[in-house]
Each structure stands twice: as C-alpha cells, then as structure tokens.
GUZAGU-893474 format. One record per atom (N, C-alpha, C): residue number from 1; residue in one letter; atom name; x, z, y. Coordinates in steps of 0.05 Angstrom, whole numbers, plus 5000, padded with zeros to 4 digits. Atoms other than C-alpha are relative to their C-alpha. Layout:
N
<node><i>NUM</i><aa>A</aa><at>CA</at><px>X</px><pz>Z</pz><py>Y</py></node>
...
//
This chain:
78
<node><i>1</i><aa>X</aa><at>N</at><px>5009</px><pz>5026</pz><py>4991</py></node>
<node><i>1</i><aa>X</aa><at>CA</at><px>8301</px><pz>6714</pz><py>0883</py></node>
<node><i>1</i><aa>X</aa><at>C</at><px>5010</px><pz>4994</pz><py>5028</py></node>
<node><i>2</i><aa>X</aa><at>N</at><px>4990</px><pz>5003</pz><py>4973</py></node>
<node><i>2</i><aa>X</aa><at>CA</at><px>8324</px><pz>6725</pz><py>0955</py></node>
<node><i>2</i><aa>X</aa><at>C</at><px>5029</px><pz>4990</pz><py>4999</py></node>
<node><i>3</i><aa>X</aa><at>N</at><px>4972</px><pz>5009</pz><py>5002</py></node>
<node><i>3</i><aa>X</aa><at>CA</at><px>8397</px><pz>6717</pz><py>0933</py></node>
<node><i>3</i><aa>X</aa><at>C</at><px>5002</px><pz>4971</pz><py>4993</py></node>
<node><i>4</i><aa>X</aa><at>N</at><px>5000</px><pz>5028</pz><py>5008</py></node>
<node><i>4</i><aa>X</aa><at>CA</at><px>8383</px><pz>6651</pz><py>0900</py></node>
<node><i>4</i><aa>X</aa><at>C</at><px>4992</px><pz>4982</pz><py>5023</py></node>
<node><i>5</i><aa>X</aa><at>N</at><px>5009</px><pz>5015</pz><py>4977</py></node>
<node><i>5</i><aa>X</aa><at>CA</at><px>8346</px><pz>6626</pz><py>0961</py></node>
<node><i>5</i><aa>X</aa><at>C</at><px>5022</px><pz>4999</pz><py>5021</py></node>
<node><i>6</i><aa>X</aa><at>N</at><px>4978</px><pz>5000</pz><py>4981</py></node>
<node><i>6</i><aa>X</aa><at>CA</at><px>8405</px><pz>6647</pz><py>1005</py></node>
<node><i>6</i><aa>X</aa><at>C</at><px>5022</px><pz>4981</pz><py>4991</py></node>
<node><i>7</i><aa>X</aa><at>N</at><px>4980</px><pz>5018</pz><py>5011</py></node>
<node><i>7</i><aa>X</aa><at>CA</at><px>8453</px><pz>6610</pz><py>0960</py></node>
<node><i>7</i><aa>X</aa><at>C</at><px>4992</px><pz>4971</pz><py>5005</py></node>
<node><i>8</i><aa>X</aa><at>N</at><px>5009</px><pz>5027</pz><py>4997</py></node>
<node><i>8</i><aa>X</aa><at>CA</at><px>8411</px><pz>6547</pz><py>0963</py></node>
<node><i>8</i><aa>X</aa><at>C</at><px>5000</px><pz>4992</pz><py>5030</py></node>
<node><i>9</i><aa>X</aa><at>N</at><px>5000</px><pz>5006</pz><py>4971</py></node>
<node><i>9</i><aa>X</aa><at>CA</at><px>8403</px><pz>6551</pz><py>1039</py></node>
<node><i>9</i><aa>X</aa><at>C</at><px>5029</px><pz>4995</pz><py>5010</py></node>
<node><i>10</i><aa>X</aa><at>N</at><px>4972</px><pz>5005</pz><py>4992</py></node>
<node><i>10</i><aa>X</aa><at>CA</at><px>8479</px><pz>6557</pz><py>1048</py></node>
<node><i>10</i><aa>X</aa><at>C</at><px>5010</px><pz>4974</pz><py>4988</py></node>
<node><i>11</i><aa>X</aa><at>N</at><px>4992</px><pz>5025</pz><py>5012</py></node>
<node><i>11</i><aa>X</aa><at>CA</at><px>8489</px><pz>6499</pz><py>1000</py></node>
<node><i>11</i><aa>X</aa><at>C</at><px>4989</px><pz>4976</pz><py>5016</py></node>
<node><i>12</i><aa>X</aa><at>N</at><px>5012</px><pz>5022</pz><py>4984</py></node>
<node><i>12</i><aa>X</aa><at>CA</at><px>8441</px><pz>6456</pz><py>1041</py></node>
<node><i>12</i><aa>X</aa><at>C</at><px>5014</px><pz>4997</pz><py>5026</py></node>
<node><i>13</i><aa>X</aa><at>N</at><px>4985</px><pz>5002</pz><py>4974</py></node>
<node><i>13</i><aa>X</aa><at>CA</at><px>8478</px><pz>6474</pz><py>1105</py></node>
<node><i>13</i><aa>X</aa><at>C</at><px>5027</px><pz>4987</pz><py>4995</py></node>
<node><i>14</i><aa>X</aa><at>N</at><px>4974</px><pz>5012</pz><py>5006</py></node>
<node><i>14</i><aa>X</aa><at>CA</at><px>8544</px><pz>6455</pz><py>1072</py></node>
<node><i>14</i><aa>X</aa><at>C</at><px>4996</px><pz>4970</pz><py>4996</py></node>
<node><i>15</i><aa>X</aa><at>N</at><px>5006</px><pz>5028</pz><py>5005</py></node>
<node><i>15</i><aa>X</aa><at>CA</at><px>8514</px><pz>6389</pz><py>1049</py></node>
<node><i>15</i><aa>X</aa><at>C</at><px>4994</px><pz>4986</pz><py>5026</py></node>
<node><i>16</i><aa>X</aa><at>N</at><px>5006</px><pz>5012</pz><py>4975</py></node>
<node><i>16</i><aa>X</aa><at>CA</at><px>8486</px><pz>6375</pz><py>1118</py></node>
<node><i>16</i><aa>X</aa><at>C</at><px>5024</px><pz>4997</pz><py>5018</py></node>
<node><i>17</i><aa>X</aa><at>N</at><px>4976</px><pz>5003</pz><py>4983</py></node>
<node><i>17</i><aa>X</aa><at>CA</at><px>8554</px><pz>6386</pz><py>1150</py></node>
<node><i>17</i><aa>X</aa><at>C</at><px>5020</px><pz>4980</pz><py>4989</py></node>
<node><i>18</i><aa>X</aa><at>N</at><px>4979</px><pz>5016</pz><py>5012</py></node>
<node><i>18</i><aa>X</aa><at>CA</at><px>8597</px><pz>6348</pz><py>1100</py></node>
<node><i>18</i><aa>X</aa><at>C</at><px>4992</px><pz>4972</pz><py>4993</py></node>
<node><i>19</i><aa>X</aa><at>N</at><px>5008</px><pz>5026</pz><py>5010</py></node>
<node><i>19</i><aa>X</aa><at>CA</at><px>8557</px><pz>6290</pz><py>1073</py></node>
<node><i>19</i><aa>X</aa><at>C</at><px>5000</px><pz>4978</pz><py>5021</py></node>
<node><i>20</i><aa>X</aa><at>N</at><px>5000</px><pz>5022</pz><py>4980</py></node>
<node><i>20</i><aa>X</aa><at>CA</at><px>8547</px><pz>6251</pz><py>1138</py></node>
<node><i>20</i><aa>X</aa><at>C</at><px>5029</px><pz>4990</pz><py>5006</py></node>
<node><i>21</i><aa>X</aa><at>N</at><px>4972</px><pz>5008</pz><py>4996</py></node>
<node><i>21</i><aa>X</aa><at>CA</at><px>8623</px><pz>6250</pz><py>1149</py></node>
<node><i>21</i><aa>X</aa><at>C</at><px>5009</px><pz>4983</pz><py>4977</py></node>
<node><i>22</i><aa>X</aa><at>N</at><px>4991</px><pz>5015</pz><py>5024</py></node>
<node><i>22</i><aa>X</aa><at>CA</at><px>8635</px><pz>6226</pz><py>1078</py></node>
<node><i>22</i><aa>X</aa><at>C</at><px>4987</px><pz>4973</pz><py>4998</py></node>
<node><i>23</i><aa>X</aa><at>N</at><px>5014</px><pz>5026</pz><py>5001</py></node>
<node><i>23</i><aa>X</aa><at>CA</at><px>8582</px><pz>6172</pz><py>1083</py></node>
<node><i>23</i><aa>X</aa><at>C</at><px>5010</px><pz>4982</pz><py>5022</py></node>
<node><i>24</i><aa>X</aa><at>N</at><px>4991</px><pz>5016</pz><py>4978</py></node>
<node><i>24</i><aa>X</aa><at>CA</at><px>8606</px><pz>6149</pz><py>1151</py></node>
<node><i>24</i><aa>X</aa><at>C</at><px>5026</px><pz>4986</pz><py>4995</py></node>
<node><i>25</i><aa>X</aa><at>N</at><px>4973</px><pz>5011</pz><py>5006</py></node>
<node><i>25</i><aa>X</aa><at>CA</at><px>8677</px><pz>6139</pz><py>1128</py></node>
<node><i>25</i><aa>X</aa><at>C</at><px>5001</px><pz>4986</pz><py>4973</py></node>
<node><i>26</i><aa>X</aa><at>N</at><px>5002</px><pz>5014</pz><py>5026</py></node>
<node><i>26</i><aa>X</aa><at>CA</at><px>8654</px><pz>6110</pz><py>1061</py></node>
<node><i>26</i><aa>X</aa><at>C</at><px>5020</px><pz>5011</pz><py>4979</py></node>
<node><i>27</i><aa>X</aa><at>N</at><px>4982</px><pz>4986</pz><py>5018</py></node>
<node><i>27</i><aa>X</aa><at>CA</at><px>8693</px><pz>6161</pz><py>1020</py></node>
<node><i>27</i><aa>X</aa><at>C</at><px>4985</px><pz>5006</pz><py>4974</py></node>
<node><i>28</i><aa>X</aa><at>N</at><px>5016</px><pz>4997</pz><py>5024</py></node>
<node><i>28</i><aa>X</aa><at>CA</at><px>8660</px><pz>6151</pz><py>0952</py></node>
<node><i>28</i><aa>X</aa><at>C</at><px>5013</px><pz>5019</pz><py>4980</py></node>
<node><i>29</i><aa>X</aa><at>N</at><px>4987</px><pz>4982</pz><py>5019</py></node>
<node><i>29</i><aa>X</aa><at>CA</at><px>8712</px><pz>6187</pz><py>0909</py></node>
<node><i>29</i><aa>X</aa><at>C</at><px>4998</px><pz>5029</pz><py>5010</py></node>
<node><i>30</i><aa>X</aa><at>N</at><px>5002</px><pz>4974</pz><py>4989</py></node>
<node><i>30</i><aa>X</aa><at>CA</at><px>8712</px><pz>6246</pz><py>0956</py></node>
<node><i>30</i><aa>X</aa><at>C</at><px>4971</px><pz>5011</pz><py>4998</py></node>
<node><i>31</i><aa>X</aa><at>N</at><px>5028</px><pz>4992</pz><py>5002</py></node>
<node><i>31</i><aa>X</aa><at>CA</at><px>8636</px><pz>6247</pz><py>0955</py></node>
<node><i>31</i><aa>X</aa><at>C</at><px>4994</px><pz>5009</pz><py>4971</py></node>
<node><i>32</i><aa>X</aa><at>N</at><px>5004</px><pz>4992</pz><py>5028</py></node>
<node><i>32</i><aa>X</aa><at>CA</at><px>8636</px><pz>6250</pz><py>0878</py></node>
<node><i>32</i><aa>X</aa><at>C</at><px>5013</px><pz>5027</pz><py>4995</py></node>
<node><i>33</i><aa>X</aa><at>N</at><px>4986</px><pz>4974</pz><py>5004</py></node>
<node><i>33</i><aa>X</aa><at>CA</at><px>8688</px><pz>6306</pz><py>0878</py></node>
<node><i>33</i><aa>X</aa><at>C</at><px>4985</px><pz>5023</pz><py>5014</py></node>
<node><i>34</i><aa>X</aa><at>N</at><px>5015</px><pz>4980</pz><py>4985</py></node>
<node><i>34</i><aa>X</aa><at>CA</at><px>8650</px><pz>6344</pz><py>0932</py></node>
<node><i>34</i><aa>X</aa><at>C</at><px>4974</px><pz>5008</pz><py>4985</py></node>
<node><i>35</i><aa>X</aa><at>N</at><px>5025</px><pz>4995</pz><py>5014</py></node>
<node><i>35</i><aa>X</aa><at>CA</at><px>8585</px><pz>6337</pz><py>0894</py></node>
<node><i>35</i><aa>X</aa><at>C</at><px>5003</px><pz>5016</pz><py>4974</py></node>
<node><i>36</i><aa>X</aa><at>N</at><px>4995</px><pz>4986</pz><py>5025</py></node>
<node><i>36</i><aa>X</aa><at>CA</at><px>8612</px><pz>6359</pz><py>0827</py></node>
<node><i>36</i><aa>X</aa><at>C</at><px>5009</px><pz>5029</pz><py>5005</py></node>
<node><i>37</i><aa>X</aa><at>N</at><px>4990</px><pz>4973</pz><py>4994</py></node>
<node><i>37</i><aa>X</aa><at>CA</at><px>8650</px><pz>6419</pz><py>0856</py></node>
<node><i>37</i><aa>X</aa><at>C</at><px>4978</px><pz>5017</pz><py>5012</py></node>
<node><i>38</i><aa>X</aa><at>N</at><px>5021</px><pz>4985</pz><py>4988</py></node>
<node><i>38</i><aa>X</aa><at>CA</at><px>8590</px><pz>6440</pz><py>0897</py></node>
<node><i>38</i><aa>X</aa><at>C</at><px>4979</px><pz>5008</pz><py>4979</py></node>
<node><i>39</i><aa>X</aa><at>N</at><px>5020</px><pz>4993</pz><py>5021</py></node>
<node><i>39</i><aa>X</aa><at>CA</at><px>8543</px><pz>6437</pz><py>0837</py></node>
<node><i>39</i><aa>X</aa><at>C</at><px>5011</px><pz>5022</pz><py>4982</py></node>
<node><i>40</i><aa>X</aa><at>N</at><px>4988</px><pz>4978</pz><py>5016</py></node>
<node><i>40</i><aa>X</aa><at>CA</at><px>8592</px><pz>6479</pz><py>0796</py></node>
<node><i>40</i><aa>X</aa><at>C</at><px>4999</px><pz>5026</pz><py>5015</py></node>
<node><i>41</i><aa>X</aa><at>N</at><px>5000</px><pz>4975</pz><py>4984</py></node>
<node><i>41</i><aa>X</aa><at>CA</at><px>8598</px><pz>6529</pz><py>0853</py></node>
<node><i>41</i><aa>X</aa><at>C</at><px>4972</px><pz>5012</pz><py>5003</py></node>
<node><i>42</i><aa>X</aa><at>N</at><px>5027</px><pz>4990</pz><py>4998</py></node>
<node><i>42</i><aa>X</aa><at>CA</at><px>8523</px><pz>6534</pz><py>0862</py></node>
<node><i>42</i><aa>X</aa><at>C</at><px>4991</px><pz>5012</pz><py>4974</py></node>
<node><i>43</i><aa>X</aa><at>N</at><px>5007</px><pz>4990</pz><py>5027</py></node>
<node><i>43</i><aa>X</aa><at>CA</at><px>8513</px><pz>6543</pz><py>0787</py></node>
<node><i>43</i><aa>X</aa><at>C</at><px>5013</px><pz>5027</pz><py>4995</py></node>
<node><i>44</i><aa>X</aa><at>N</at><px>4986</px><pz>4975</pz><py>5004</py></node>
<node><i>44</i><aa>X</aa><at>CA</at><px>8565</px><pz>6598</pz><py>0783</py></node>
<node><i>44</i><aa>X</aa><at>C</at><px>4990</px><pz>5022</pz><py>5019</py></node>
<node><i>45</i><aa>X</aa><at>N</at><px>5010</px><pz>4981</pz><py>4981</py></node>
<node><i>45</i><aa>X</aa><at>CA</at><px>8539</px><pz>6632</pz><py>0845</py></node>
<node><i>45</i><aa>X</aa><at>C</at><px>4972</px><pz>5011</pz><py>4992</py></node>
<node><i>46</i><aa>X</aa><at>N</at><px>5026</px><pz>4992</pz><py>5009</py></node>
<node><i>46</i><aa>X</aa><at>CA</at><px>8468</px><pz>6633</pz><py>0819</py></node>
<node><i>46</i><aa>X</aa><at>C</at><px>5002</px><pz>5017</pz><py>4975</py></node>
<node><i>47</i><aa>X</aa><at>N</at><px>4996</px><pz>4984</pz><py>5024</py></node>
<node><i>47</i><aa>X</aa><at>CA</at><px>8492</px><pz>6659</pz><py>0752</py></node>
<node><i>47</i><aa>X</aa><at>C</at><px>5010</px><pz>5028</pz><py>5007</py></node>
<node><i>48</i><aa>X</aa><at>N</at><px>4990</px><pz>4974</pz><py>4991</py></node>
<node><i>48</i><aa>X</aa><at>CA</at><px>8530</px><pz>6715</pz><py>0787</py></node>
<node><i>48</i><aa>X</aa><at>C</at><px>4977</px><pz>5016</pz><py>5013</py></node>
<node><i>49</i><aa>X</aa><at>N</at><px>5022</px><pz>4987</pz><py>4986</py></node>
<node><i>49</i><aa>X</aa><at>CA</at><px>8468</px><pz>6731</pz><py>0829</py></node>
<node><i>49</i><aa>X</aa><at>C</at><px>4980</px><pz>5011</pz><py>4979</py></node>
<node><i>50</i><aa>X</aa><at>N</at><px>5018</px><pz>4991</pz><py>5021</py></node>
<node><i>50</i><aa>X</aa><at>CA</at><px>8428</px><pz>6738</pz><py>0764</py></node>
<node><i>50</i><aa>X</aa><at>C</at><px>5013</px><pz>5019</pz><py>4980</py></node>
<node><i>51</i><aa>X</aa><at>N</at><px>4984</px><pz>4982</pz><py>5017</py></node>
<node><i>51</i><aa>X</aa><at>CA</at><px>8482</px><pz>6783</pz><py>0734</py></node>
<node><i>51</i><aa>X</aa><at>C</at><px>5005</px><pz>4990</pz><py>4972</py></node>
<node><i>52</i><aa>X</aa><at>N</at><px>4993</px><pz>5013</pz><py>5026</py></node>
<node><i>52</i><aa>X</aa><at>CA</at><px>8499</px><pz>6734</pz><py>0678</py></node>
<node><i>52</i><aa>X</aa><at>C</at><px>5029</px><pz>5005</pz><py>4996</py></node>
<node><i>53</i><aa>X</aa><at>N</at><px>4972</px><pz>4996</pz><py>5006</py></node>
<node><i>53</i><aa>X</aa><at>CA</at><px>8564</px><pz>6751</pz><py>0643</py></node>
<node><i>53</i><aa>X</aa><at>C</at><px>5014</px><pz>4974</pz><py>4998</py></node>
<node><i>54</i><aa>X</aa><at>N</at><px>4984</px><pz>5025</pz><py>4999</py></node>
<node><i>54</i><aa>X</aa><at>CA</at><px>8612</px><pz>6695</pz><py>0661</py></node>
<node><i>54</i><aa>X</aa><at>C</at><px>5027</px><pz>5006</pz><py>4988</py></node>
<node><i>55</i><aa>X</aa><at>N</at><px>4974</px><pz>4994</pz><py>5013</py></node>
<node><i>55</i><aa>X</aa><at>CA</at><px>8673</px><pz>6693</pz><py>0615</py></node>
<node><i>55</i><aa>X</aa><at>C</at><px>5023</px><pz>4992</pz><py>5018</py></node>
<node><i>56</i><aa>X</aa><at>N</at><px>4976</px><pz>5005</pz><py>4984</py></node>
<node><i>56</i><aa>X</aa><at>CA</at><px>8742</px><pz>6694</pz><py>0646</py></node>
<node><i>56</i><aa>X</aa><at>C</at><px>5015</px><pz>4977</pz><py>4986</py></node>
<node><i>57</i><aa>X</aa><at>N</at><px>4984</px><pz>5022</pz><py>5013</py></node>
<node><i>57</i><aa>X</aa><at>CA</at><px>8783</px><pz>6630</pz><py>0633</py></node>
<node><i>57</i><aa>X</aa><at>C</at><px>5025</px><pz>5010</pz><py>4986</py></node>
<node><i>58</i><aa>X</aa><at>N</at><px>4976</px><pz>4989</pz><py>5013</py></node>
<node><i>58</i><aa>X</aa><at>CA</at><px>8843</px><pz>6673</pz><py>0615</py></node>
<node><i>58</i><aa>X</aa><at>C</at><px>4994</px><pz>5008</pz><py>4971</py></node>
<node><i>59</i><aa>X</aa><at>N</at><px>5007</px><pz>4992</pz><py>5027</py></node>
<node><i>59</i><aa>X</aa><at>CA</at><px>8805</px><pz>6698</pz><py>0554</py></node>
<node><i>59</i><aa>X</aa><at>C</at><px>5003</px><pz>4976</pz><py>4980</py></node>
<node><i>60</i><aa>X</aa><at>N</at><px>4997</px><pz>5024</pz><py>5017</py></node>
<node><i>60</i><aa>X</aa><at>CA</at><px>8802</px><pz>6627</pz><py>0526</py></node>
<node><i>60</i><aa>X</aa><at>C</at><px>5029</px><pz>4993</pz><py>4996</py></node>
<node><i>61</i><aa>X</aa><at>N</at><px>4972</px><pz>5006</pz><py>5003</py></node>
<node><i>61</i><aa>X</aa><at>CA</at><px>8875</px><pz>6614</pz><py>0540</py></node>
<node><i>61</i><aa>X</aa><at>C</at><px>5014</px><pz>5020</pz><py>4982</py></node>
<node><i>62</i><aa>X</aa><at>N</at><px>4988</px><pz>4979</pz><py>5017</py></node>
<node><i>62</i><aa>X</aa><at>CA</at><px>8894</px><pz>6680</pz><py>0508</py></node>
<node><i>62</i><aa>X</aa><at>C</at><px>4993</px><pz>4996</pz><py>4971</py></node>
<node><i>63</i><aa>X</aa><at>N</at><px>5009</px><pz>5005</pz><py>5027</py></node>
<node><i>63</i><aa>X</aa><at>CA</at><px>8853</px><pz>6663</pz><py>0446</py></node>
<node><i>63</i><aa>X</aa><at>C</at><px>5015</px><pz>4977</pz><py>4987</py></node>
<node><i>64</i><aa>X</aa><at>N</at><px>4986</px><pz>5023</pz><py>5010</py></node>
<node><i>64</i><aa>X</aa><at>CA</at><px>8887</px><pz>6596</pz><py>0439</py></node>
<node><i>64</i><aa>X</aa><at>C</at><px>5029</px><pz>5006</pz><py>4994</py></node>
<node><i>65</i><aa>X</aa><at>N</at><px>4971</px><pz>4996</pz><py>5003</py></node>
<node><i>65</i><aa>X</aa><at>CA</at><px>8958</px><pz>6620</pz><py>0448</py></node>
<node><i>65</i><aa>X</aa><at>C</at><px>5008</px><pz>5026</pz><py>4985</py></node>
<node><i>66</i><aa>X</aa><at>N</at><px>4994</px><pz>4975</pz><py>5014</py></node>
<node><i>66</i><aa>X</aa><at>CA</at><px>8953</px><pz>6688</pz><py>0412</py></node>
<node><i>66</i><aa>X</aa><at>C</at><px>5014</px><pz>4995</pz><py>4973</py></node>
<node><i>67</i><aa>X</aa><at>N</at><px>4986</px><pz>5004</pz><py>5026</py></node>
<node><i>67</i><aa>X</aa><at>CA</at><px>8972</px><pz>6660</pz><py>0342</py></node>
<node><i>67</i><aa>X</aa><at>C</at><px>5029</px><pz>4990</pz><py>5005</py></node>
<node><i>68</i><aa>X</aa><at>N</at><px>4973</px><pz>5010</pz><py>4994</py></node>
<node><i>68</i><aa>X</aa><at>CA</at><px>9032</px><pz>6623</pz><py>0373</py></node>
<node><i>68</i><aa>X</aa><at>C</at><px>5017</px><pz>5023</pz><py>5009</py></node>
<node><i>69</i><aa>X</aa><at>N</at><px>4985</px><pz>4977</pz><py>4991</py></node>
<node><i>69</i><aa>X</aa><at>CA</at><px>9053</px><pz>6687</pz><py>0407</py></node>
<node><i>69</i><aa>X</aa><at>C</at><px>5008</px><pz>5018</pz><py>4976</py></node>
<node><i>70</i><aa>X</aa><at>N</at><px>4994</px><pz>4984</pz><py>5024</py></node>
<node><i>70</i><aa>X</aa><at>CA</at><px>9049</px><pz>6725</pz><py>0341</py></node>
<node><i>70</i><aa>X</aa><at>C</at><px>5023</px><pz>4987</pz><py>4984</py></node>
<node><i>71</i><aa>X</aa><at>N</at><px>4980</px><pz>5014</pz><py>5015</py></node>
<node><i>71</i><aa>X</aa><at>CA</at><px>9090</px><pz>6671</pz><py>0307</py></node>
<node><i>71</i><aa>X</aa><at>C</at><px>5028</px><pz>5003</pz><py>5013</py></node>
<node><i>72</i><aa>X</aa><at>N</at><px>4974</px><pz>4997</pz><py>4986</py></node>
<node><i>72</i><aa>X</aa><at>CA</at><px>9145</px><pz>6674</pz><py>0360</py></node>
<node><i>72</i><aa>X</aa><at>C</at><px>5010</px><pz>5028</pz><py>4998</py></node>
<node><i>73</i><aa>X</aa><at>N</at><px>4992</px><pz>4972</pz><py>5001</py></node>
<node><i>73</i><aa>X</aa><at>CA</at><px>9146</px><pz>6749</pz><py>0359</py></node>
<node><i>73</i><aa>X</aa><at>C</at><px>5011</px><pz>5006</pz><py>4972</py></node>
<node><i>74</i><aa>X</aa><at>N</at><px>4990</px><pz>4995</pz><py>5027</py></node>
<node><i>74</i><aa>X</aa><at>CA</at><px>9154</px><pz>6751</pz><py>0283</py></node>
<node><i>74</i><aa>X</aa><at>C</at><px>5026</px><pz>4985</pz><py>4995</py></node>
<node><i>75</i><aa>X</aa><at>N</at><px>4976</px><pz>5016</pz><py>5004</py></node>
<node><i>75</i><aa>X</aa><at>CA</at><px>9206</px><pz>6695</pz><py>0285</py></node>
<node><i>75</i><aa>X</aa><at>C</at><px>5024</px><pz>5012</pz><py>5014</py></node>
<node><i>76</i><aa>X</aa><at>N</at><px>4978</px><pz>4990</pz><py>4985</py></node>
<node><i>76</i><aa>X</aa><at>CA</at><px>9249</px><pz>6728</pz><py>0338</py></node>
<node><i>76</i><aa>X</aa><at>C</at><px>5009</px><pz>5027</pz><py>4990</py></node>
<node><i>77</i><aa>X</aa><at>N</at><px>4993</px><pz>4973</pz><py>5010</py></node>
<node><i>77</i><aa>X</aa><at>CA</at><px>9248</px><pz>6797</pz><py>0305</py></node>
<node><i>77</i><aa>X</aa><at>C</at><px>5013</px><pz>4999</pz><py>4973</py></node>
<node><i>78</i><aa>X</aa><at>N</at><px>4988</px><pz>5002</pz><py>5027</py></node>
<node><i>78</i><aa>X</aa><at>CA</at><px>9272</px><pz>6772</pz><py>0237</py></node>
<node><i>78</i><aa>X</aa><at>C</at><px>5028</px><pz>4991</pz><py>5001</py></node>
//
C-alpha cells in the first residue's frame, strides 16, 4: 500500500508542475497527450507494485509474425 501511495504522490507532484504551464499556454492537445500517457504510466506502475504479470509487447508481435516467418523459412529452403 505504501508503494501505491508513493506512486500517487509522485503523480500529483508531476501534475502540479506540468498542468499550470499547459493551461497557461492553452495547449489542449498536449494536455490530452500528457493526461493519457500519465494515466497509462500510473496504471502500469501500480500494476508493477502489486506484482501483476505485465506481458511484453514483443510477445504479441512474435505471435503475429511467427506464421509468416515459418512460411518464409519453408519457401526459402525449398
């Protein structure tokens, strides 16, 4: 629980430092991007703090391209 609290405190500090600048300069697109990326980062950080198994993106890419790799391997060896 202490880890999650620390993550949230750090996120609040980041928000307090960045959001006033974004609001002052009226950077709406940057504010949306900042918000979405911060929410993703907070979610992943909390999941890691709770020892949740987070899959590696390379596993998905490997699963998608493995049949194509086998096809090319068979085609080139024949």
